[in-house]
C-alpha atoms as an extended CHARMM CRD file, in Angstrom:
* protein
*
       117  EXT
         1         1  UNK       CA            104.8730000000       44.8990000000      -86.7430000000  PROA      1               0.0000000000
         2         2  UNK       CA            107.0580000000       41.4830000000      -87.0980000000  PROA      2               0.0000000000
         3         3  UNK       CA            105.2340000000       39.5020000000      -89.9440000000  PROA      3               0.0000000000
         4         4  UNK       CA            103.6310000000       42.5560000000      -91.7690000000  PROA      4               0.0000000000
         5         5  UNK       CA            105.3110000000       44.4870000000      -94.5920000000  PROA      5               0.0000000000
         6         6  UNK       CA            104.4080000000       47.6740000000      -94.9360000000  PROA      6               0.0000000000
         7         7  UNK       CA            102.4850000000       47.5290000000      -98.3160000000  PROA      7               0.0000000000
         8         8  UNK       CA            100.0550000000       44.7670000000      -96.2430000000  PROA      8               0.0000000000
         9         9  UNK       CA            100.0420000000       47.1300000000      -93.4570000000  PROA      9               0.0000000000
        10        10  UNK       CA             98.8490000000       50.1770000000      -95.4220000000  PROA      10              0.0000000000
        11        11  UNK       CA             96.5060000000       48.2440000000      -97.4230000000  PROA      11              0.0000000000
        12        12  UNK       CA             94.5600000000       47.0070000000      -93.7880000000  PROA      12              0.0000000000
        13        13  UNK       CA             94.5530000000       51.1070000000      -92.7690000000  PROA      13              0.0000000000
        14        14  UNK       CA             92.8870000000       51.8100000000      -96.2780000000  PROA      14              0.0000000000
        15        15  UNK       CA             90.7100000000       48.6250000000      -95.5710000000  PROA      15              0.0000000000
        16        16  UNK       CA             89.9720000000       49.4240000000      -91.9350000000  PROA      16              0.0000000000
        17        17  UNK       CA             89.3180000000       53.1540000000      -92.5830000000  PROA      17              0.0000000000
        18        18  UNK       CA             86.8330000000       52.8070000000      -95.3120000000  PROA      18              0.0000000000
        19        19  UNK       CA             85.2130000000       49.7510000000      -93.3790000000  PROA      19              0.0000000000
        20        20  UNK       CA             84.2150000000       52.3650000000      -90.5060000000  PROA      20              0.0000000000
        21        21  UNK       CA             83.1330000000       55.3890000000      -92.9180000000  PROA      21              0.0000000000
        22        22  UNK       CA             80.8130000000       52.6380000000      -94.7230000000  PROA      22              0.0000000000
        23        23  UNK       CA             79.2380000000       51.2240000000      -91.5470000000  PROA      23              0.0000000000
        24        24  UNK       CA             78.3880000000       54.5060000000      -89.9130000000  PROA      24              0.0000000000
        25        25  UNK       CA             77.4080000000       55.7610000000      -93.0880000000  PROA      25              0.0000000000
        26        26  UNK       CA             74.9540000000       52.8030000000      -92.9960000000  PROA      26              0.0000000000
        27        27  UNK       CA             74.0530000000       52.9520000000      -89.2030000000  PROA      27              0.0000000000
        28        28  UNK       CA             73.3070000000       56.9070000000      -89.7980000000  PROA      28              0.0000000000
        29        29  UNK       CA             70.3010000000       58.9770000000      -88.5440000000  PROA      29              0.0000000000
        30        30  UNK       CA             69.7160000000       62.3070000000      -89.9180000000  PROA      30              0.0000000000
        31        31  UNK       CA             68.0910000000       62.9420000000      -86.7180000000  PROA      31              0.0000000000
        32        32  UNK       CA             70.2670000000       61.9150000000      -84.0330000000  PROA      32              0.0000000000
        33        33  UNK       CA             73.4800000000       63.1720000000      -86.2090000000  PROA      33              0.0000000000
        34        34  UNK       CA             72.8650000000       66.1610000000      -88.3410000000  PROA      34              0.0000000000
        35        35  UNK       CA             72.0670000000       68.7600000000      -85.6940000000  PROA      35              0.0000000000
        36        36  UNK       CA             75.6130000000       67.8710000000      -83.8400000000  PROA      36              0.0000000000
        37        37  UNK       CA             77.3620000000       68.6370000000      -87.1900000000  PROA      37              0.0000000000
        38        38  UNK       CA             75.8290000000       71.5990000000      -89.0890000000  PROA      38              0.0000000000
        39        39  UNK       CA             74.8110000000       74.8330000000      -86.5890000000  PROA      39              0.0000000000
        40        40  UNK       CA             71.4250000000       75.8910000000      -88.0570000000  PROA      40              0.0000000000
        41        41  UNK       CA             69.8490000000       72.4930000000      -88.5460000000  PROA      41              0.0000000000
        42        42  UNK       CA             67.2330000000       72.6970000000      -88.6150000000  PROA      42              0.0000000000
        43        43  UNK       CA             65.7490000000       76.0080000000      -88.8920000000  PROA      43              0.0000000000
        44        44  UNK       CA             68.3830000000       77.2260000000      -91.7100000000  PROA      44              0.0000000000
        45        45  UNK       CA             67.3580000000       74.1830000000      -94.1360000000  PROA      45              0.0000000000
        46        46  UNK       CA             64.3440000000       74.2310000000      -96.9380000000  PROA      46              0.0000000000
        47        47  UNK       CA             61.4130000000       71.9850000000      -95.3870000000  PROA      47              0.0000000000
        48        48  UNK       CA             60.1840000000       70.6910000000      -99.0390000000  PROA      48              0.0000000000
        49        49  UNK       CA             62.5580000000       67.4890000000     -100.2070000000  PROA      49              0.0000000000
        50        50  UNK       CA             64.5610000000       66.9410000000     -102.4750000000  PROA      50              0.0000000000
        51        51  UNK       CA             65.7740000000       70.7440000000     -101.8630000000  PROA      51              0.0000000000
        52        52  UNK       CA             66.4660000000       70.4300000000      -97.9040000000  PROA      52              0.0000000000
        53        53  UNK       CA             68.4640000000       66.6940000000      -99.0320000000  PROA      53              0.0000000000
        54        54  UNK       CA             70.3630000000       68.6750000000     -101.1990000000  PROA      54              0.0000000000
        55        55  UNK       CA             71.1350000000       71.7370000000      -99.3800000000  PROA      55              0.0000000000
        56        56  UNK       CA             72.1070000000       69.0190000000      -96.2750000000  PROA      56              0.0000000000
        57        57  UNK       CA             74.7840000000       67.5700000000      -98.7450000000  PROA      57              0.0000000000
        58        58  UNK       CA             75.9210000000       70.9310000000      -99.9440000000  PROA      58              0.0000000000
        59        59  UNK       CA             76.8610000000       71.7330000000      -96.3760000000  PROA      59              0.0000000000
        60        60  UNK       CA             77.9190000000       68.8280000000      -95.1170000000  PROA      60              0.0000000000
        61        61  UNK       CA             80.3820000000       68.8520000000      -97.9000000000  PROA      61              0.0000000000
        62        62  UNK       CA             81.5850000000       72.0910000000      -97.3140000000  PROA      62              0.0000000000
        63        63  UNK       CA             82.0690000000       71.6550000000      -93.0460000000  PROA      63              0.0000000000
        64        64  UNK       CA             84.1360000000       68.3900000000      -94.7190000000  PROA      64              0.0000000000
        65        65  UNK       CA             86.0050000000       70.8620000000      -96.6150000000  PROA      65              0.0000000000
        66        66  UNK       CA             86.6620000000       73.0950000000      -93.4990000000  PROA      66              0.0000000000
        67        67  UNK       CA             87.3100000000       70.0900000000      -91.6390000000  PROA      67              0.0000000000
        68        68  UNK       CA             89.9340000000       68.6160000000      -94.0190000000  PROA      68              0.0000000000
        69        69  UNK       CA             92.2560000000       71.9140000000      -94.0990000000  PROA      69              0.0000000000
        70        70  UNK       CA             92.2170000000       71.9460000000      -90.4780000000  PROA      70              0.0000000000
        71        71  UNK       CA             93.4780000000       68.5510000000      -90.8470000000  PROA      71              0.0000000000
        72        72  UNK       CA             96.4180000000       69.2510000000      -93.4130000000  PROA      72              0.0000000000
        73        73  UNK       CA             97.2200000000       72.3340000000      -91.5890000000  PROA      73              0.0000000000
        74        74  UNK       CA             97.3880000000       70.8980000000      -88.7000000000  PROA      74              0.0000000000
        75        75  UNK       CA             95.7190000000       73.2580000000      -86.4500000000  PROA      75              0.0000000000
        76        76  UNK       CA             94.8930000000       72.4320000000      -82.8380000000  PROA      76              0.0000000000
        77        77  UNK       CA             90.9870000000       72.3220000000      -83.5100000000  PROA      77              0.0000000000
        78        78  UNK       CA             91.3040000000       69.7110000000      -85.9030000000  PROA      78              0.0000000000
        79        79  UNK       CA             88.9050000000       66.7330000000      -84.6670000000  PROA      79              0.0000000000
        80        80  UNK       CA             89.1930000000       63.4560000000      -85.9910000000  PROA      80              0.0000000000
        81        81  UNK       CA             86.3040000000       62.0190000000      -84.9310000000  PROA      81              0.0000000000
        82        82  UNK       CA             84.1860000000       64.8940000000      -86.6400000000  PROA      82              0.0000000000
        83        83  UNK       CA             85.8090000000       64.5910000000      -89.7380000000  PROA      83              0.0000000000
        84        84  UNK       CA             84.9270000000       61.1450000000      -89.9900000000  PROA      84              0.0000000000
        85        85  UNK       CA             81.2560000000       61.8770000000      -88.8610000000  PROA      85              0.0000000000
        86        86  UNK       CA             81.2180000000       64.5190000000      -91.2010000000  PROA      86              0.0000000000
        87        87  UNK       CA             82.3300000000       61.8060000000      -94.2600000000  PROA      87              0.0000000000
        88        88  UNK       CA             79.6710000000       59.2570000000      -93.0630000000  PROA      88              0.0000000000
        89        89  UNK       CA             76.7230000000       61.6120000000      -92.9380000000  PROA      89              0.0000000000
        90        90  UNK       CA             77.5470000000       62.9840000000      -96.7040000000  PROA      90              0.0000000000
        91        91  UNK       CA             77.9660000000       59.3870000000      -97.8360000000  PROA      91              0.0000000000
        92        92  UNK       CA             74.5980000000       58.4960000000      -96.0130000000  PROA      92              0.0000000000
        93        93  UNK       CA             72.5870000000       61.9610000000      -97.4620000000  PROA      93              0.0000000000
        94        94  UNK       CA             73.9150000000       62.0830000000     -100.6520000000  PROA      94              0.0000000000
        95        95  UNK       CA             73.1200000000       58.2120000000     -101.2920000000  PROA      95              0.0000000000
        96        96  UNK       CA             69.5400000000       58.9610000000     -100.3880000000  PROA      96              0.0000000000
        97        97  UNK       CA             69.4930000000       62.0580000000     -102.5970000000  PROA      97              0.0000000000
        98        98  UNK       CA             70.7930000000       59.3760000000     -105.0660000000  PROA      98              0.0000000000
        99        99  UNK       CA             68.1820000000       56.6620000000     -104.7710000000  PROA      99              0.0000000000
       100       100  UNK       CA             65.1910000000       59.7590000000     -103.7390000000  PROA      100             0.0000000000
       101       101  UNK       CA             66.0560000000       61.1210000000     -107.2910000000  PROA      101             0.0000000000
       102       102  UNK       CA             66.6040000000       57.3800000000     -109.1120000000  PROA      102             0.0000000000
       103       103  UNK       CA             62.6930000000       57.0220000000     -107.6090000000  PROA      103             0.0000000000
       104       104  UNK       CA             61.8970000000       60.0150000000     -109.3730000000  PROA      104             0.0000000000
       105       105  UNK       CA             63.7720000000       59.8900000000     -112.7220000000  PROA      105             0.0000000000
       106       106  UNK       CA             64.3540000000       55.9790000000     -113.5030000000  PROA      106             0.0000000000
       107       107  UNK       CA             66.9920000000       56.4400000000     -116.4280000000  PROA      107             0.0000000000
       108       108  UNK       CA             69.2170000000       58.3600000000     -113.8420000000  PROA      108             0.0000000000
       109       109  UNK       CA             72.5530000000       56.6090000000     -114.3220000000  PROA      109             0.0000000000
       110       110  UNK       CA             74.8320000000       55.6320000000     -111.2680000000  PROA      110             0.0000000000
       111       111  UNK       CA             76.4590000000       59.0670000000     -110.6690000000  PROA      111             0.0000000000
       112       112  UNK       CA             77.6620000000       60.2860000000     -107.5380000000  PROA      112             0.0000000000
       113       113  UNK       CA             76.3110000000       64.1050000000     -106.4720000000  PROA      113             0.0000000000
       114       114  UNK       CA             79.1450000000       65.9800000000     -104.2950000000  PROA      114             0.0000000000
       115       115  UNK       CA             81.4700000000       63.3320000000     -103.5130000000  PROA      115             0.0000000000
       116       116  UNK       CA             84.2620000000       65.3520000000     -101.4000000000  PROA      116             0.0000000000
       117       117  UNK       CA             86.7220000000       62.5800000000      -99.7350000000  PROA      117             0.0000000000
C-alpha cells in the first residue's frame, strides 16, 4: 500500500483484530452462541453456577486450543470464523466468571482465569 509502512499496517491489523474480538465479546449472548460452539451444550454441563461457568470456560479453552492447532497445521477444516467466535465467547465467559467471583469474594485481584489466545 502506498504511503503506509509495514509497521503501520501491522499495527492497524492488530488493532482491528483486537477491536473485533472485544466488540464480539461485548455482544456475546450465551443462549445465542454457545450451542454452535460446544457439542453437548446444555445437557453435558453442571446446572449450578459457578461450576457451570467454570466448565464452559474450560471447554471453550480446549476448543480454542484445538482450533488453533488446526490453523497452525494448515488443516483444511480450520475455520477462522469459528476461531474468532470461540475467542469472543471465551473472553466473555471468562470475564463474567471473574466478575461473579469478585462479587462473592471482594478481595480478588484482577487476575485472569483461563486465558488462551
